[in-house]
C-alpha positions, -999 to +999 in steps of 0.1 A: +271+060-112+295+041-088+287+006-075+285+020-040+259+047-050+239+022-069+237-001-038+228+029-017+201+041-040+185+006-042+186+003-004+169+037+000+142+028-025+137-005-007+134+011+028+109+038+019+087+016-003+054+010+016+031-018+005+043-018-031+045-054-041+040-076-071+042-114-076+049-111-113+031-085-133+010-091-164+001-071-195-036-065-195-056-079-224-093-070-226-098-093-256-098-124-233-123-109-208-148-137-197-186-135-201-204-114-174-212-136-144-248-142-132-261-143-097-270-119-069-254-085-069-239-067-039-235-031-032-201-023-016-201+011+002-182+027+030-203+035+061-189+056+088-204+079+115-192+113+126-170+110+157-161+074+149-124+064+151-111+037+127-079+021+137-059-004+116-028-024+124-003-022+095+028-044+090+052-042+062+080-068+059+104-068+030+138-083+020+159-074-010+190-089-024+209-069-050+239-083-070+261-062-093+294-072-108+297-101-083+290-080-053+259-087-033+240-066-008+210-075+013+185-054+031+158-064+055+130-041+068+101-044+091+076-015+096+047-017+120+022+010+127-013+018+139-031+039+113-060+061+125-090+077+106-110+102+127-144+106+109-151+143+109-182+146+088-206+124+067-231+138+042-264+125+028-249+120-006-224+095+010-194+118+011-171+112+041-144+135+055-118+120+078-085+130+094-056+106+088-028+101+113-004+074+125-007+066+162+025+047+167+053+030+148+077+001+154+104+000+128+137-018+121+161-022+092+192-042+086+217-037+057+246-059+048+276-054+071+257-028+092+242-029+126+204-032+128+186+001+134+154+002+153+128+027+165+097+022+186+077+055+191+062+041+223+094+032+241+122+053+225+126+090+234+148+099+205+147+083+170+179+074+151+186+098+122+172+074+096+138+075+113+138+112+124+114+122+097+090+093+105+091+102+142+078+137+134+048+123+117+036+102+146+006+114+166-002+144+145-028+150+117-012+141+083-040+148+060-077+157+057-094+135+031-129+135+016-141+104-002-174+093-017-191+061-005-172+040-031-139+052-018-130+076-046-108+104-032-126+137-039-102+159-020-070+154+000-052+182+019-018+171+033-002+185+064+007+221+058-025+228+039-011+215+006-036+198-017-024+166-032-015+168-068-030+135-077-050+120-048-062+091-069-026+078-072-028+066-036-033+034-017-049+051+012-085+039+004-095+007-013-117+017-042-151+000-045-171-007-076-194+022-088-225+001-088-239-033-076-216-062-085-219-100-087-193-126-077-169-130-106-172-094-118-143-070-119-136-032-119-105-013-128-088+018-114-062+035-138-029+045-122+002+061-137+036+050-123+066+074-127+099+057-133+133+076-128+158+071-156+196+073-151+198+104-173+176+122-148+145+119-170+113+102-161+090+078-179+053+073-172+041+037-172+004+033-175-011+006-152-044-002-136-055-018-104-077-048-114-102-058-087-124-089-087-152-099-063-142-135-056-168-145-031-193-134-004-198-153+028-214-143+061-217-107+049-179-105+041-168-098+005-134-113-005-118-092-032-086-100-052-065-072-066-036-073-091-018-046-109-019-049-147+007-031-168-008-014-199+025+000-212+047-027-226+080-029-206+110-049-218+138-029-201+151-047-169+162-013-154+126-001-156+112-034-145+134-033-113+117-001-102+082-010-115+079-041-094+082-020-062+052+001-072+027-027-081+004-048-060-012-082-059-032-096-030-065-101-012-090-077+005-118-086+029-147-061+031-175-061+057-206-053+036-230-044+064-204-024+085-190-008+054-153-010+061-122-030+051-115-058+076-081-068+062-058-065+033-027-086+024-002-081-005+027-105-012+058-103-034+085-128-045+100-114-077+134-114-094+147-091-122+179-100-141+202-077-160+189-044-146+225-031-144+246-052-166+244-089-177+255-103-143+232-081-122+200-091-104+176-080-078+153-102-058+124-088-037+104-107-011+079-091+011+044-090+026+021-061+035-008-066+058-035-043+073-061-054+098-091-035+112-089-030+150-124-031+164-130-005+192-135-033+217-100-045+210-085-012+221-108-010+252-098-045+262-061-036+258-066-006+281-083-027+308-055-053+307-029-027+311-047-013+342-047-047+358 
């Protein structure tokens, strides 16, 4: 593979990666698990009503610097969007069905020695070619999802009536613990990561999302999340892809309202020798998602009218 193609591939992977960050991954070790915490237990459950519209403001900022054979390329990307869940149905057993869509996007990217490319779905009539596919997904139903009250995805039908092959391998819904949990207790969600190898083959890396209830204050649960790698990985080429698929950060969950208030994931990670002894790749980024109460949108409309 030529140097130009390697840079192009790494830039493409960088630009389409959404909320996939890790500030250093760790190999899970259950042998060092602490004793079970004591104290009051909390039941974390999603609570929505039919007809309710849930909007969240999503922002993904990322920078990458790739060096191969003395040549360095940088890429900067900012992707903002408003994500929408339209609650279609709720059942007595806690099952919730919602329609997922993206209401608007504001995106930009800058590669070394290239002019910045931008696209705002609210102001731009035509998207640049690199964002053409994204523009087609704005304002239309993207998937119909059924979850249980703990956030486990029971069914997911993507646009075009195609059922998702593995709906659990998705960051769409924050998974909550199966039962009541005390501060200091944790729960795990298994997740397989597929890595592409140069020969055209793939390798499955077993990981898990490790969640811990850090604290509860004023009815809001603060949850930390970190991806733990279960498959030992010593190959820098695999590591350079793996760190784009893993997460570490903090989630705030409103226990009474039954919804995520915010999520933040951060990254500052470097991998050396992924393509020769003098190669390196450095990723820095942040992903945030914040709940937009209905009053916020109403206030914005009133301000616009004035």
